[in-house]
N, C-alpha and C positions, 0 to 999 in steps of 0.2 A: 622377531620374525614371526609371521603368522603362518599357521598350517595351511597347506594347499587344500582348497575346498574339494569335497568329494565329487567324483564324476557323476553326472546325471544318470539316472537309471530308467530304462525303458522296459516295461513288463507287459505292455499291451500294444495293440496296433494303432498307436497314436499317429498324429500328423507327420512327425519326423520319420517314423518307421515306414509309413505309406509312401512318403517322398522317395526314400532310399529304395524301397521295393520296386517302385515304378522305373528306376534307373536300369533294372535288370532287363526289361523287355521293351521299354518305350524310348525309341531313339530321339524323338522330338523333345521329350522331357529331359533326357540326358543333356542335349545341347542347349536347351533353354536354361537349365540349371548350371551348365558349364562344369559338370562333374560326372564321374562314373565309378562303378563298384570294382574293387580289386580283391580277388579271392586267391588264396593259396600262399604257401610259405615262400616260394621263390619269387613270384611276382611282387608280393608285399616287401620282401627284403630288398629287391632291386629298386623298387620305387623309392624306398627310404634312403638307401645307400647312394642313389644317384640324385638325391635332393629334389625329387619330384614334389610339387606342392600337395600336401595331404591335408584335407579339410577336416576329417574326423577318423578316429580309430575306434572301432567297436569291438568290445571283448565280452567273453562269457562271464557273467556275474557270479556263477555258481562254483567256479573252480579256481584254484591257485594258478597264477601265471607261470609259464615256463620261463627259463632264462631268455629264450629267443623272444617270446612275447613281451617280456618286460623291457628288453633292449629296444624292440621296435616302438613300443609305446613312448619310451623316453626319447629316442632319437628322432621320431617323426615331428615332435614339437606341435602336434595337432590337438584339437579338442578330443578328449576321450569320453566314451559313452559305455556304461555297463548295460548289458542287454540280456534279457531272458534267453536261455539256450535255444528254445524252440524258434524264437524269432531270428536269432543269429544264424541258425541252420538254414532258414529260408533265404536269407541274404547270401549265405555262403554256397548255396546250391550243392551241398555235399550229399552223396549217397551213403556215406559211411560214418555219419556222426556229425558232431558240432565242431565247427572250426574254432581255433583259439582266437583268431582275429579276422576281421573284415575291414578293409580300408575304403574310404571315400576320397578319391583323388580328383584334382582339378584337370580339366581338359585344356591343353595349351592352344595358343593361337595357331591358325593355319598360315604360317609364315615361312617362306623358303629360306629365310635367314637362319632358321633353326638347323639347317643342314650345314655342316662344316664346310668352309671355303677351302677345300683341300685341292692341291694341284693335280692329284691323281683321283679326282672325284669318281666314285662309283655309286650310282643311285639306281633305284628300280621304280618305274612307273607302272602301276597295276591299273589297267583300263577296265572300269566298270565291273569289278568283281562282285559276284552275287553271294558268295559264301563267307561269313565271318571267319570260319575256320581256315579257309584258304588265305585270307588276309593275314591272320595270325601266324600261320605256317610260313608264309613268305617273309614276314618280318623276322621270324626266328632264323631263317636261312640267311637273310641279309646280315644279321648280327654275326652268325657263325662264319661267314666268308668275307667279313670286313667291309661291307657296304656302308656308306656314310649316311644314307637316308632312303626312305620309301615314300613315294607319292601315290596316293589313291585318287583316281580321276573319275569324273562323271557321276552318274547316279549309281552309287556303289554301296556295298556292305560297310558297316560302321567299324572302323578300327578300334573303337572304344566299347563295342559290344562285349559283354563278359565272355562270350565264346571266342572272340578274337583275342582278347587279352590272355585267356587260358591257353589257347593254341600257340601263342607267342612264347609261352613259359616265362613271361616277364620281359622279353626283349623289346617290347613296345616302350619300355622305360630306358632303354639304352641306345636305340636307333630312332632318330627323329622320324616321325610319320606326319606327313602333311597332306591335307585333302585339297584338291584343286577342282575347279568347276569343269575344266575341259583340257584337252591336249594342248590348246593354244597357250595356256598359262605355263605349262611344263616346258614347251618349246622355247618360249621367251626366256625362261629361267636358264634352260640348257645353253642357249646362245650366250648369255652373260658369263657362263662358266666355260665357254669354248669346248663343250662336250659333244661327242658324237652320239647320235641316237641310234641304237641297235635294237631292232624288233626281233621277235621270235615267232615262227610259224612253221607248220609242217611242210608248207610249200615254199619255204625260204630258198633264196638263190644260192646261198653259201653255207657250207658246214661251219658251225660255230667255232670249231678249233682253228679254222683258217682266218678268222677275223682278229685283228689286233685289238685286244681289250685292255691294254696297259695304260692308255691315255685316259683323259677325262671321258667318262662314258655314262650314258643313261640307257638302261635296259628297259625296253617296253614290252610288257607282258599283257596278252589279251584276255578278254572275258572268257570264263570257263567254257561256255557253250558256243560262242560265236567268234572267238579270237579277237585279233586287233580290228578296230574299226577302220573304215576306208581312210578317214582323216589321219589316223595314226600311221597307217601303212604308207600313205603318201609322204608323211613327214619324216620317216625313218631314212637315215643315210644308207643303211643296209638292213635286209631282213635275213636273219640266220635260221638255219634248220638244225635240229639235233638228229644226227644219224641214228636210225633205229633198225632193229631186226625183230623178227617175231611177228605175231599177228596184230599187236597194238599199233595203231596208226598215229597216235599222239599221246602225250602225257597230260596229266592233270596240270593246271596252270601253275600252281605253287611248286609242283615237282619240276616242271620245265624251268622255272625261274631258278630253282636250286641247282640244276645242272649247269646253267649258264653262269651263275654266280661262282660255282666251283671252278669252271674254266677260267673265269676272270681272275680268281685268286691264284690259280695254278700259273697262269701267264705272268702275273705280277711277282710271284715268288721267284720264278725263273729269271725274270728281268733284273730283280734285285740281286740275285746270286751272280748274274753276269756282270753287273756293275761293280760288285764287291771284288770279283776276280780280277778285274783290270785296273782297280784303283792302285795308283803308285804308292810305295811305302812312304810313311811320314818322315 
């Protein structure tokens, strides 16, 4: 048996480092390379545990690896690279020191087949979001309340921007996120799943709690500043409103999505309890 060759070492701003550094802020380079930067213990852990394709694992060459870091390096099955701490800190974008690991992950294809073909489909379509943080927050809420997928439509913030990945706290690795050019692509897919399309707007005609969200449903969430586009609004089977009191007239888009996702989860739990209560004994 031959010994495993040592990991390559990067101590200067060479071509490999510059390529990874560009992934932090350059969307076009991210998608040309088909990869993005993953920072933080939870996102890296979820990426590895859920079998996400990892292209490289970068680690601090100056300190011993913790049990967690050693486990991640072994489990990822990816190329490992030892890096000078000051360079790793730049890629990790940490304010409080050098991260143990930074991962470089592959960007998956934008294919609706990545969303599970569940009979009780619950998906969220986010129309032209401008904030990466809002995209990540919405993905995190989708994960928390049992949604099967998130679709980001139109000219939108990138779900693989490091700010989005951080805001998702790693949920981008557990909930399929698909980018679509327009609402028409989402509607065609929703029809194949026999899903109702439920929009949200402060001027919606019906309180969200009055809408049946237990069947296959695609929730449409509008842009942070302008709300749903006219095309999306026309395509919705119903446009819901969230009853509000106080001076605020509307919620942040990701917050509104969280409220509606919670309502969908509440209704589905109640429906499941009802079915269990009437099930005859075996």
